[in-house]
C-alpha positions in Angstrom: 219.2 96.2 170.6 215.9 96.8 172.0 215.9 100.2 170.3 216.7 99.1 167.0 214.2 96.4 167.3 211.4 99.2 168.0 212.9 101.4 165.5 212.2 98.7 163.0 208.7 97.8 164.3 207.9 101.6 163.9 209.4 101.5 160.3 207.6 98.4 159.3 204.2 99.7 160.6 204.5 102.9 158.7 205.2 101.1 155.5 202.2 98.8 155.8 200.1 101.9 156.9 201.4 103.7 153.7 200.8 100.5 151.5 197.4 100.5 153.1 196.5 104.2 152.3 198.1 103.7 148.7 195.8 100.6 148.0 192.5 102.3 149.5 193.8 105.3 146.8 194.2 103.2 143.8 190.8 101.1 144.7 188.4 101.1 141.8 185.0 102.0 143.1 181.7 100.6 141.1 177.9 101.4 142.3 175.5 98.7 142.8 171.5 99.8 142.5 168.9 97.8 143.6 165.1 99.0 145.1 164.6 99.1 148.8 163.7 96.0 150.5 165.1 95.9 154.1 166.2 92.1 153.8 167.4 92.6 150.3 169.7 95.8 151.5 171.1 93.7 154.6 172.0 90.8 152.5 173.7 93.0 149.8 175.3 94.6 152.7 177.0 91.2 153.9 177.8 90.5 150.0 179.5 93.9 149.7 181.6 93.2 152.6 182.6 89.7 151.8 183.3 90.9 148.2 185.6 93.8 149.3 187.4 91.4 151.9 188.5 89.2 149.4 189.2 92.0 146.5 190.6 95.1 148.6 191.3 96.9 145.4 187.6 97.2 144.7 185.0 99.0 146.5 181.0 98.7 146.0 178.9 101.6 146.8 175.0 100.5 147.3 172.4 102.8 146.2 168.7 101.6 146.7 165.4 103.4 145.7 161.7 102.8 146.8 160.3 100.3 143.9 158.0 103.1 142.5 160.8 105.4 141.7 163.6 102.5 140.8 163.0 102.3 136.9 162.6 105.8 136.5 165.9 106.7 138.3 167.7 104.0 136.7 166.3 105.0 133.0 167.5 108.4 133.6 171.2 107.8 135.3 172.7 105.3 132.8 172.4 107.3 129.6 173.9 110.3 131.4 176.8 108.3 132.2 175.9 108.3 136.1 174.7 105.6 138.4 175.2 102.0 138.7 178.0 99.7 137.4 175.9 96.6 138.3 172.2 96.9 138.5 169.3 94.9 139.7 166.3 94.6 137.3 163.3 92.2 137.2 163.4 89.3 134.6 160.8 90.9 132.7 162.2 94.0 131.9 165.2 92.7 130.3 164.1 93.3 126.8 163.3 96.8 127.6 166.8 97.3 129.1 168.5 95.8 126.0 166.5 97.9 123.8 167.0 101.2 125.7 171.0 100.4 125.6 171.1 100.3 129.6 173.0 96.9 130.0 175.7 94.8 128.0 176.2 91.3 127.6 178.1 89.2 130.2 181.5 88.4 128.7 181.6 84.7 127.5 185.0 84.3 128.9 183.6 84.8 132.3 180.2 83.3 131.9 180.2 80.8 129.5 176.7 80.1 128.4 177.2 76.2 128.3 178.3 76.5 131.8 175.5 78.6 133.0 173.0 76.0 131.5 174.5 73.4 133.4 175.1 74.9 136.5 171.6 77.2 137.2 168.0 75.9 137.2 166.6 75.8 133.4 164.4 78.9 133.8 167.4 81.4 134.0 167.9 80.7 130.4 165.3 83.2 129.7 168.3 85.7 130.3 170.1 84.5 127.0 170.0 85.3 123.7 171.9 83.1 121.4 175.1 82.0 122.9 175.5 85.2 125.5 173.6 85.9 128.8 172.6 89.4 129.6 172.1 88.8 133.1 171.9 86.6 136.3 170.0 86.1 139.4 171.2 85.4 142.7 167.9 84.1 143.7 164.8 82.8 142.4 161.2 82.4 143.2 158.5 79.7 142.6 154.9 78.9 144.0 153.6 76.3 146.2 150.4 75.7 148.1 150.1 77.0 151.5 147.8 75.6 153.9 146.3 76.3 157.2 147.0 73.5 159.6 144.2 74.5 162.2 141.7 74.0 159.4 143.2 71.1 157.4 143.3 69.2 161.2 139.5 70.2 161.6 138.7 68.7 158.2 140.6 65.7 159.1 142.6 65.8 156.1 146.3 66.2 155.0 147.9 68.4 152.6 147.0 67.4 149.1 149.2 65.7 146.5 147.3 65.6 143.4 144.6 68.1 142.0 141.6 66.0 142.7 142.5 65.7 146.6 143.0 69.4 146.4 139.2 70.0 145.6 138.2 67.4 147.7 140.1 69.0 150.5 138.7 72.6 149.7 135.3 71.6 149.4 135.6 69.7 152.8 136.9 73.2 154.6 134.4 75.5 152.5 131.8 76.7 155.1 128.4 78.7 154.2 126.1 80.6 156.3 122.5 80.0 156.3 121.8 82.2 153.4 124.3 80.2 151.4 127.2 82.8 151.4 130.6 81.5 151.7 132.2 82.6 154.8 135.2 80.4 154.8 137.1 79.4 151.5 138.8 75.7 151.2 141.2 77.5 148.4 141.5 81.3 147.3 141.3 82.1 144.0 141.6 85.1 141.8 143.5 86.3 138.9 144.7 89.3 140.3 146.8 87.4 142.6 149.2 84.6 141.6 146.7 82.5 139.8 147.0 83.8 136.3 150.8 82.4 136.7 149.2 78.8 138.2 146.4 78.7 135.2 149.0 79.7 132.5 152.5 77.7 133.4 150.7 74.9 135.6 147.4 74.2 134.9 147.6 74.5 130.9 150.8 72.3 130.7 149.3 69.8 133.0 146.4 69.4 130.7 148.7 68.6 127.8 149.3 71.8 126.3 152.1 74.8 125.9 150.7 78.3 127.1 153.2 79.8 124.4 155.4 79.1 121.6 158.0 80.8 119.3 159.7 82.3 122.5 156.8 83.4 124.3 155.9 85.7 121.2 153.0 83.5 120.1 149.8 82.8 122.2 149.0 78.9 122.2 146.8 78.4 124.8 143.5 78.7 122.9 143.5 74.8 122.5 142.0 72.2 124.1 144.2 71.7 126.8 143.8 75.4 127.4 139.9 75.2 127.4 140.3 72.4 130.0 142.3 74.1 132.3 140.1 77.1 132.0 137.0 75.0 133.0 139.1 73.5 135.6 140.0 76.5 137.1 136.2 78.4 136.9 134.9 75.1 138.1 136.6 75.6 141.5 134.0 78.2 142.1 131.1 75.8 141.3 129.1 72.9 143.3 127.5 72.6 146.4 129.8 73.4 148.3 132.1 75.1 145.9 136.1 74.6 146.4 136.4 78.3 146.1 134.8 81.7 145.7 136.0 84.7 143.5 136.2 87.9 145.2 136.2 86.4 148.6 137.6 89.0 151.1 138.8 90.9 147.7 142.2 89.7 148.2 143.0 85.9 148.4 146.3 86.5 150.5 144.1 88.5 152.9 141.8 85.4 153.1 144.5 83.6 154.0 146.3 85.5 156.3 142.9 86.2 158.4 142.7 82.3 158.8 139.3 82.2 156.9 141.1 80.3 153.8 142.2 76.7 154.0 144.6 76.7 151.1 146.3 79.3 149.0 148.7 79.4 146.0 151.3 81.9 146.1 155.2 82.9 145.9 158.2 82.1 148.0 158.3 86.1 148.7 154.8 85.5 150.9 156.9 83.7 153.3 158.2 86.6 155.4 154.9 88.3 155.9 152.9 85.0 156.8 155.9 84.3 159.4 154.9 87.9 160.8 150.9 87.3 160.9 150.1 86.4 164.6 148.0 83.4 165.3 148.2 81.7 162.1 149.8 78.4 162.0 150.8 77.4 158.4 152.7 74.7 156.3 153.6 74.6 152.8 153.7 71.7 150.1 154.3 71.3 146.6 151.6 72.3 143.9 149.6 69.5 143.3 150.2 66.8 140.4 147.9 65.9 138.0 146.2 62.5 137.9 149.4 61.5 136.0 151.7 62.5 138.4 152.7 65.6 136.3 153.8 68.9 137.8 154.5 72.0 136.9 155.3 75.6 138.5 156.1 79.1 137.5 159.5 80.9 138.4 160.2 84.5 138.4 163.4 86.2 139.5 165.5 89.4 140.2 168.7 89.5 138.0 171.8 91.5 138.0 173.5 92.8 134.8 176.4 95.2 134.1 175.4 98.4 132.7 176.6 100.4 129.7 178.2 102.9 131.9 181.1 100.5 133.0 184.0 100.8 131.4 187.6 99.9 131.7 188.8 99.1 135.2 184.9 99.7 136.4 183.9 96.8 133.7 186.5 94.6 135.1 185.7 95.2 138.7 181.8 94.9 137.8 182.6 91.5 136.1 184.2 90.1 139.6 181.4 91.4 141.5 178.9 89.7 139.3 180.9 86.6 139.5 180.6 86.4 143.5 177.3 87.5 143.9 176.4 84.5 141.3 178.3 82.2 143.5 177.1 79.6 145.5 178.2 81.3 148.9 176.1 84.4 147.9 173.2 82.3 147.1 173.2 80.5 150.5 173.6 83.9 152.1 170.5 85.4 150.1 168.3 82.4 151.3 169.3 83.0 154.8 168.9 86.6 155.1 166.0 87.3 152.3 164.2 83.9 152.1 164.4 83.8 148.2 165.7 80.5 146.6 169.3 79.7 145.1 169.3 80.1 141.6 171.5 76.8 141.4 170.6 73.5 142.1 174.0 73.1 143.7 173.0 75.1 146.4 169.1 74.6 146.5 169.3 70.7 146.4 171.6 70.3 149.0 169.8 67.7 151.7 169.3 70.5 154.2 167.4 73.2 151.6 165.5 70.8 149.7 164.2 69.0 152.8 163.3 72.2 154.6 159.9 72.6 156.0 159.3 75.8 154.3 161.9 76.3 151.6 161.9 73.1 150.5 158.5 72.8 148.5 159.1 76.0 146.7 163.0 74.9 145.9 161.9 71.3 144.5 159.5 73.1 142.4 162.1 74.9 140.7 163.0 71.9 138.9 160.2 71.7 136.6 159.2 75.6 136.7 159.0 77.8 133.5 159.3 81.2 133.5 156.8 83.5 131.4 158.6 86.1 129.0 156.1 89.0 129.5 155.8 91.6 127.1 153.4 93.7 129.5 152.8 91.7 132.6 150.1 93.8 134.0 148.4 93.7 130.8 148.3 89.9 130.0 147.3 89.5 133.5 144.0 91.7 133.1 143.5 90.0 130.2 143.2 86.5 132.0 140.8 88.5 134.5 138.6 89.5 132.1 138.9 86.1 130.3 137.5 84.6 133.8 134.8 87.4 134.3 133.0 86.9 131.0 132.4 83.1 132.0 131.2 84.0 135.7 129.2 87.2 135.0 128.1 86.7 131.6 128.0 83.2 131.3 130.0 83.0 128.0 131.7 79.5 127.4 135.1 78.8 128.1 136.1 77.8 124.4 134.6 81.3 123.5 136.1 83.4 126.4 139.6 81.8 125.7 139.6 82.8 122.0 138.8 86.6 122.7 141.7 86.6 125.6 144.2 84.8 123.0 143.2 87.1 120.1 143.6 90.5 122.4 146.9 88.9 123.7 148.3 88.0 120.4 147.7 91.6 119.3 149.5 93.1 122.3 152.6 90.7 121.8 152.7 91.4 118.1 152.6 95.3 118.8 155.3 95.1 121.8 157.6 92.8 119.6 157.1 94.7 116.4 158.5 98.1 118.1 
C-alpha cells in the first residue's frame, strides 16, 4: 500500500513538473526598455516579478541603457523589428515617437479614454489624441517649495503660504557682505533650472493668463498677465535686500544643497539627492498661492507605451503588462521605491500619501498642475533665459523682452508642427 502511494506521488510530481516545463516552453516573452536609473530599475524588477507571478504564461525581459544613449537605441531598434515591446519615454517625446511610427495607440477596450480621464490626474490627458491614448505613466512629477529649516528658524519665520509671504521670507534670509555682494539668498532663481516651468505654468496663470492656447501650438503669454509675471520674477532680484540673485553659485540647486539658500523651487525628483546631502535639514511645502488664493503647478512624467514591434501574442501580453504597470498597486510600489508620485488620485490622495511630510506637498499640487507640451524643451527654455537676460543685462522693459521671446517661440512652434 505504501509503495502504491509513493508511486502515485512520484507520478503526480513528474506530471506537475512536466506541466511547468511545458508552460515555460509556451510562455510568451516580451521586452521592456527604460533608461538606467538605479531606483527605477529596482522598482521595475519588483513589478515584473509581481506580474510574472500573476501571469505565468508571460515573461518580461528588462533592458536599460544610459540616458544619453537611450533615444538613439530605441529609434534604431524598433524599425528593425528588434528591441522593446513596451517602451518608456518622456512625455515630451510623444509627438516624435508617433510621427516616427515607433509606438501604437493603446487599445480602447483595455484603456477606455473616458475611464482614464476620470481615474488619472488631469495632466495625463496630454497623452490623448481624440478618443484614444498613446501612452500612460506609472508615476508623475510636480514642483514644490523646498526650504532650509535652520535658516527659517534663524529668521524666526514659518514656511510661506502666499507669494507675498515668500518674498518677505526671502528678503529676511538674504545676506550681503560689506561690499553689498550677496552671500546667501532667501530664494534661488534661474531659468536654466525649474524656474522656466514656474514662470510659464504657475506665475502666468496666477496673474490671470494662459501661457499657450490651441493645444500648446500658439504662444499666449505676450499679454498683461505675462508681463506682470515676468516683472514679478525679475523683481525678485531687486530691492535692498533682494529676495534672490540670478547666477548665485551658478546652479540654484547647488546653492540650496550647500545651505546657502533659504528656499528653492524644484521637482519631486530632487528628494533623493537632498536626502543624501549631509548636514542639510530641509522641509517642503506647496508652491505659494497668489493674493486671491489661486495655486498652479507644473507636472512632467515618463510614460510607457506599446511599440509597433509588438504583434500577435506579444501585443496581447504587452497590453496586459501595460494594465499592470498603470495599476494602483504598481503606483504605490513606484512611490515607495523610486519616490515618484502616483499618477492616480486613488493612490496619491490616500490619507497617508497626501499628508506625507515629504511627498504630500507634491501630490497635492497634482490636482492643479498643468503639463506643457513642448516642441523643443531645451530651445524653449533658452528663449526664457534670454528673455530675462535682456532685462537684467540690457535694461529692456518686460513688455519689449516678452514680445521678442513670444515671436521667437511662435516661430519655433510653427516650424515644428509644420513638419
